[in-house]
C-alpha positions, 0 to 999 in steps of 0.5 A: 500500500501506498503511503499516505501523504501529499500526492506526488502531484495534482494533476488535472485527473486529480483535481478534477476528482478533489473539485468533484468529491467536494462538490459532491459534499464530501467532507475533507477527512472522506476526501482524504480516505478515497484519494490515499492523501492526509487533510491537509494536503486536500487543503491546501490544493482546494486553498491553492484552488479557491475551492470550498467545501459545500454543505450539500448532500452526498448525491454522488459515488464515484463507483459507476466511473471506476467500472465505466473505466475498468470496461474500457482499460481506463483509469477513473481520473482519465474518464472523470476528464474526459467526460467533463471535457465532453460536457463542457465541450457540448453547451447542449448535451450538458444542457441536457444531463442538467436538466434529466436529473431533475 
């Protein structure tokens, strides 16, 4: 098992994952555990990126991303970046995804 601590680097995938988990309402401690790092590393990165922990209910899990990534032979973080890129490049698709949730 990798030693916990400061991630070697905060690449786009890890930053996207951090933002997604924060937006889903995960606590700093839970994110640190999920990302196998310390709460201090999570807080420092969030502060550097001007991200704020929200008080929204946890409505998302990453299980589906993990399973989808495995099926495609990809890393979960890479799939998250790909999906965010697809949504960012097609406003109509983004609006449909958002509207269909309600």
